[in-house]
N, C-alpha and C positions, 0 to 999 in steps of 0.2 A: 662394517663389511657386508656385502650383499649376501643374502641367505644362501648357504651351501657353498660359497666361495671360500677358499682357504689358501694361505701362503705355504708353498712347498719349495724346497731346494731341488734343482734338476737332478743332482746326484742321488737323491732319495727315491727318484722315480724310475730310473733305468741306469744301465751301465753306460759309461762314456769312455771311449778309447780311440785308438787309431788302427793302422794296418801294419802288417809285417813288411819289412824293407824289401823293395824290389830294385834290383841293380840294372844299370844300363845294359849289361851283358844279357839280361833276361828278356829284353825286347826282341820280338820277332815280327815278320812281315804280316802274318795272319794268325788269328787265334781269338783269345778272350780280350775284349776291349779293356784298356788300362787308362784310368782317368787321373789327371792332375787337377789343380785348381782351375786351369783354363777350360778344361772339358766340363767340369762341374758347372761353371758359369754359363757355358754354352748350352748345357742341358737345362739349366734354370730359365734361360731366355727362350727356350724352344728352338734353338738354332741347330743346324747340322754341325757335327764335329769337324773342325777345320784341319786338324792334324792328328790323324788316327794313330794310336799306339796300341800294341798288343803284347800279351804274354801267352805262353803255350797253354793248352788245355790241361796238360799234365801238371804244370806248375800250379794252375788254378785249383785243381782237384786236391793236390797235396795241402795247399793252404786251407781249403775248405774242410778237409778231414782233421787237420791238426789244430787250426785256430778259429775256424768259422769264417763266413762271409756275410756281407750285409743282407738282411732279410727284407722282404717287401714291407714298405712303410717305415723302415728305418730312415734316418736323415744323415746325409753327409754334409758337413759344414766347412766352408773355406776358413782358414785360420791365419793365413799370411798373405800380404799383398792386398787384394780386394777381399776384405774380411766380412764374414757374416752372411755369405750367400748360401742359402739352404737348398738342398736337392733331395726330394723324397724318392727313395729307392722304389723302382717298379719291378716287373718280372724279368727284365733283361739280366743276362750274366755280365758282370764286370768286376774288376778289382781297382784299387785306388792307391795313391801315393801317400806314404806316411809323412809326417812333419808338416805338410801344407794343408792337410784335411783332418777333420775330427769326425769320428763315427758315433752317432747317438743311437743306441740300441733301443729305440722306442717303439718299434713296429709291433711288438707283442704286448705292450703295456695295457693293463686292464683299466687303469684310471686316467690315462692320458691319450687323447686322440692325436695322432701324428700330424694331421693337417692343421689342427688347432695350434700345435707347437710351431709348425711351419709359418703360420700367419703371425704368431706372437713374435718370432724371430724377425719377420719382415716389418713389423710395426715400429713406429718411432720409439715407443717405450722399450721394445725388445732391443733395438739398435743401441739405445742409450745404455742399457744394462751391459751389452757386450762391450761398448766403448769404455765403460767404467772399470773393466777388469783386464784391459790390454796391458801387455808388458812391452818394454823396449822403448828406446828414444828415437833412433834413426829409422828403424823398421819395426813397426808395431806388430804384435802377434797375439793370438788368442790361445790360451792354454787349456788343457784338459782339467787341471785342478781348479782353475778360475771358473770354468763352465759349471762344474759340480756345485759351486757355491751360489750360483745365480738363483734368486728367489722369484718364482712366478706365482701370480695370483690366479689360482685354478678354479674354474667353476665346475659344477657337476658334469659328469661325462656326457649326458644327453645334451646339456647346454653347449658343451664344447663342439659336439657333432653338428648342432644346428648352426652355430656361428661359422664353423668351417664350411658347411654346405652353402650358406648364403654367399660367402666370399668366393668359394669355388665356382659358383654360378657365373660370376663376372669373369674369372680366369678361363672358364670353359668357352665363353663367348669370344674372348680374345684369342684363344687358341684356334677356334674354328675359323675366325677371320684370317689368322696367319696362314692356315692351310689353304684358304681360298686365294690369298695373295700369292702364295707359292705357285699355285696352279696357273694363275693369270700371268705371272712372270714367265713361267715355262711356255705358256701359249705365245707370248711375245717373242721369246727366243726361238721357238720352233718356226714361227713365221719368218723371222730374220734368216734362219738357216735355210729355210725352203726357198726364199726369194734370192738371197745374196751369196749363199754358199753352193747350194745345189742348182742355182740358176733357174728355178721354176717360178719366176715372178709372173704377174699377170701378162698374158699375151706373149709369153716366152716362145710359144710355138712358131710365131711369125717373126721373131726378132732376128736381126742379122748379126752374126758373130764374126770377129776378125780372126786372123791366123793364130793369135795367141789364146783363142777360146773366150775372149771377152766380148760382151754385147756392145754393139755400136753406141757411142756416146759416153761409155764409161771411161773415166780418166783418172790419172794420178793427181791428187789434190792434197793440200795441207789441211789438217784439222781446223786450222784458223780460217780457212776459206769457207767453212760451213758455220762459222760463229760470228756474232757481232764483235765479241771480244773474249779473250782468255786471260784471266788474271789469277793472283793468288791471295790467300788470306793475310791478315796482318802479321807483321814480324815482331810486333810488340808483345809484351807479357803483362797485360793489365791485371791489377790486383783483384782478388776475389772479394765479393761483397755479399751481404745477407740477402739483398734483393736487387732487382734491376733487370738486365738482359742476359740471356744465356750466351756463353762463349762456346761455340762448337769447334772442335778440332777434328783432324782426320780419324782419330780413334773412336769418335762418336758416330761415324758413318758405318752402318751395319746392314749390309745386304738390302739396300733399297730404302732404309729408314734411318732416322736420326734418333740416337739414344739421348734424349733430353734429361732423363733421370740422373745420369751420372755427370752431366755437365754442370759447371758452376756459374754463378752470376757475376756480372761486372757492372760497374756504375753506368748511369745514363750518359755521363760525360765521356767515358771511354768508348761506349758503344757508338756514339755519334761521331767520335774521332775516327774510329775504324770504318764507319759507314761511308765517310767521305772518300776513302781509298778503296775499300773492298766491300761496299754495300751489296747485299743480296736482293734479288727480285724474284718473283714467281717464275718457275720454269728454268731457273739457273740449275746447273748440274754440278754438285760438289763431288770432288774426287780426291781420295786420300793418296798422297804422293810421298809419304815418309813412313817407314816401318812396314806396316801391312799396306801394300800398294794395290790400288784398283777397287777398293770399296767405294761405293758412290750412292748418292741419294739426290732426288730432285726437290727443289724448294717448292712447297705447295701450301705451307702453313699461312694462316692469316695474321700471325704475330711476327715481330722482328726479332732477329738474333744476329750475333756477330760470328765471324769465322777466322780460324787460324790454322796453320800447318795443313793446307790443302790447296788444290788448284780448282778454279771455278770456270766452267764453260757457260757462256751466254749464247745459246744457239740462235741462228737466224730464224725468222718466223717460219713455222711449219717444218722445222728440222729437229725440234727438241726430242721427240720420242725416237727418231732414228739415231741421233747421236747417243742418247742414253742407252739404247739397246745395243748399239755398236760397242760402246765402252764396257757394257755389262757382259758381252760375249767373251767366252773363254779364249778364243783365238786371239782377240785383240789384247786381252789381259796378258797373255803369254808373250806376245810381240813386244809390248811395252816393258814388261818385267825383264825381258832379256837385255834391255838397255839400261837397267837400273845400276846406279853406282853405289859405292859404300860396301864395306865388308861386314861390319857389325850391325849397321842399320841401313837398309836399302833406301834409296832416294831417287826420285825422278824430278829433274829440274823443270821450271816453267819454260825456259828457252827450248828445251828438247820437245816438250808437248806442243808448243806453238809451231815448231817446224816439223813435227811428226807428219809423215805423208803415207798415203795408202791409195789403192784403187777404189774409187767411189762411184756409185750409180749416177744416173742422170738426175737432175733436179726434179723432173716430173715423177720419177719412180720413188725418190726419197719422199716427196710430198704425198704420194699414194700410200706409202708405208706409214707415214706419220698419221694420215687420216684413218687408216685401218686400226692403228694402235691407240688412237685417241680414247676410245671407250674403255679399252683395257686399263690404261694408266689412270684414267679418271676413277675407275672402280677401285684400283689399288689405293689411290689417294683417299678416297672416301672411306675405305676400310681402315687405313692407317689413322685417319681422323677419328673414326668411331672407336678404335682401340685406345686412342689417347684419352678420349672422354670416359670410356669405361674404366680405364686405369685411375683417372682422377676421382671418379665416383667411388670406386672400391677403396682408394686410399683415404678418402674422407670418412667412409663408413667404418674402416678397419679399427681405428682407435676407439670409436664409440662403442663398438661391439666388444672389444677387448676389455674395456673399463666397465662393462655392465650397464652402460647408460641407456641401452635399448633392450626392451623386453623381447626375448625371442621365443616366448612360450607359444605364440601363435604359429601359423604356417609361414613359410618363407615368402609366399606370394603376398600374404596379408602384410607382412613386415615391410617388404620393399615398397608396397603401395602406400604405407603410412609414413614412410621416411620423409623428413623435410628436405633432405639432400638426395635427389635422385639424378641419374644421368639425364642431362638435358640435351635436346636437339639431337638425340641419338636414336636411330632406328635399329633396335636390337634384332639380330638375326639368330634365333635359337638353334642349338645343335640338333635337336629333335623337334621339328615343327609339328604342330598338332595335326593329326590326320582327320579331316572332316569327312563325313559320309558323302559319297558321290558315286554315281554309276561308273562301271569300268569303262564304258564308252566315252563318258564325259572326261574322265581322267586321261584317256588316250588322246582325246581331241586337244586337251591342254598340252600334252607332251608333243604332239605333232606341231602345234603352234610355236612352242618354245624351240623345237629343233629347227623349224623354218626360220625363226628369228636369228638363231646362231649360225646356221649353215647355208641359208639361202640369200640371194640378192637379186635385184632386177636383171643384172647381167647373167647370173647363174642361178635361176630359180631352183628350189629343192624338189627334185623328182621323187616319185613314189618308190622306185627301186632303191634309191639312196636312203630315204628316211626310214624305210622298213628295216634296213640293216642297222641304222643308227639306233632306232628304237629297241631293236633286239639287244644290242650291246649295252644300251642304257639300262634296260631291265636286268640284264645279267649282273651288272655292277651294283645297282641300287636295291633291288628287291628279289631278284632271281625268279620273277614271275614270267616264264616264257612258254607256258603250256599252250598258248594259242598260236605259237609259231610252228608252222608245218614244214616238212622237208620237201619244198617245192623246187622247181628247176633253177630259180634264181637264188637259191639258198634258203635259210630259215625265213619264212614269209608268213605274215599274219593277214589272211584275206579279210578278216573282220574289220580292219581299219578302213577299207574301201566300202565293203558291202554291209558292214554291221553298224555304221553310223558315225564313227569318230571324224572322218574327213568332212562329212556333211555338217556335223555339229560345229567344227572349227570354222568352216566357211560361213554358215548361217549366223554364227555369233560374231563374225567379222574379225576373227583372230588372224585368219589367213585369206588369201584370194588366189585364184588361178592366174597364171602369168605366162606370157610368151615373150621371150627376149628378142632383141634385134637380130641375134644370130640363130633364131628359130628354136631355141631351147624352151621346153615347157615344164611347168612345175608350179610350186607355190612360193609366194612371198608374203611377208607380214602385211596385215591389214590394219585398219584404224584402231581396233580395240585389242591390239596385241598386249598392251600393258595389263589388261584384265586377266588375260591368260597367264601372264607371268606372276600375277598375284595369287591366282589359284594354284599355280605350280608349287609355290612355297608352302601350301597347305598339305600337299601330298608327298613331296620328296624334298631332299636337301639340295639347295642350289649348288653346293660344292660338287654334287654328283654330275650335274650338267657341265660345270667347269672342267671336271675330269674328262668327260666325253669330248668336249671341244678341244682340250689340250692334246688328247691322244689321237683323235681321228679327223680333225679339221681338214688336213691335207691328204688324206688317204683317197685314192681313186675308188670308183664304184667297184671295180674288179677286186681291189685290195680289201674293201669292206666285205664283199661276198666271200672271199677266201677266208677272212678272219672269222666271220659268223659261222660259216660252214665247218671250219676246223674246230671252233669252240664247241659247236653242237655235237660233233663227233667225240671230242675229248670228254664231254659229260657222259656219253655212253660208255666209253672206255673206263672212266672212273667208277661207274656203277658196277661194271663187270670185273673190276680190279685188274685190268689189262694195262700194259705199258703204254706210255704216251710216245709212240713212235710214228714216223711218217707212213710206214707200211701199214700199220694198224688203222690209221686215219683213212688212208686211201682205200683199204678194204671195206670200211664202212660206207664210204662214198660210192664205191663200186656196187655195194649190195642194195643201194636205194635206186629204184627204177628211175625216178625223176632227177637223180643226181649223177647218174653214171656218165652222162654226156660231158660233165665238167672235166673229166679226166683227159679229154682231148684238147683242152685249153692250156696254154703255156702258164697261166697264172697258177694252175694246180699241179705244177711240176713237183717232183720230190723235194728239190731244194727250197722252193717257196713254201711248201707245206711245213718243212722242218723249221724254217725261219718263223712261220706263223705260230707254231707250237711254242717256240722259245719266247716270242713276244707275249703271247696270251698267258703263259705261266707267270710272267712278271707283272701282269696287270689285273688278272682275274683269279678267283679262288676256285679250287676243285676239291671235292671231298676225299 
């Protein structure tokens, strides 16, 4: 046995138990979250809770006082159905269902690191040990008494922490990528809503609308009119094999990605049989139509797999991102779900989907939207691919660390560098990028360039008034460094960007260039070395902060940006003075500033707009 490692039963390390019974009559509309196995699994996967349940705060406090509640770093483990999914308790308040979940009171253990136990449970060795103690024939179950008897080969505490830290590094990178994916998806949805729900599509100002309020050229079409074909997955039930090709069903489609980990393999013969009828190609859109209706994912992988229990859309060229975003939209989901048949298990037929019709934009506008979303969805696909490779690298590393095959006495960086199995072809995006020394002016030049790349175009170059508000909001979110922003007439304004060098640096370095559009608009567009600026950006800030700014403010007008920046600056003052965040208090501050007073004569600074701005800002920014 490795030096310092010892075999210990879990029951000797900490208490193992469950929760107090919560009845259906205890559920309420709002209160303390209540988790069943389903919610624990969603937490484990980093997903939003799909079906929120609650108990009252009073019930929670009674349980807390009488019986105790999970402490931070305890582990909740699924014990029926999908068995052995661990969730490390964080700071949030919640309670959980008895019977289906087991509570490991390991958060305060002095000889066991919770994260080490989490990764042990996730390892093949840990899963095998759990499988060996399951009871039941038709429905397997994990028991408290069985768990107590599991023997774990435990290294010294410091070694546990190092192993957990190394593995957590991979999971942190994956989590960061998932956050970026969510922001990008929100950006695509906001664009869809802006163009096709609020009707503010490009050149909408000059569009002709009919008596029904629809733009000229929009018409009722079937979904099939926008696709080369619509078909379903196999109806066969091929046997599971140890190796071969993955069989993906509707349940494996999870909010824009495929859960390959829980899918089983089928033989090469069965795969090619399915492929003849229901073969998938890149940019096909898979759509779950049984049980949970409306989950979808686009095919982008470089490897083949088969599909079952789903509908597949093969969009016409340059329609794929429009159709995907259309199907992803909540309005569409609700329309389709309203026609679902089945009482115990909802179902949407292939025939219904093929004949489903709606009002769709012109081909030209669909193509424009598709072009706009191209970079968004390519980024999402790249991040999903990156996460898949990170997961594979972590899973190869996991058993080697758990078995003591790798010496972790050195630093994590040295260890990962020395490993034979490292993530390949994966550009890792760290959560906290290293901050290299650079002047404030150069950093601001880099920010201006990246704002120009995100918010400017040859048709609508990024003007100074707009980028200064965007840079203010970016700094408020990312580092709160807004000392240089003065209360000038156009709102918080940093004169140093123009006169202190950043604009000149960005232009001289060919990150941006001055531009005048065909419709006489002036501002900045990206220049030939914009990629250099984007590389520098990742040295100073997190890319996810820029994703957030784009998602929240891409379609705000200049007046709206001025309102939000001005109100935010006023709220900061109210916060320092411990005054209420009311529209009257904000307007009093604006009135007290000589260069701001004229704002009050403009409609955008009405009481109602200021009130809405306060509500919006409190949801996206932090105040002391």
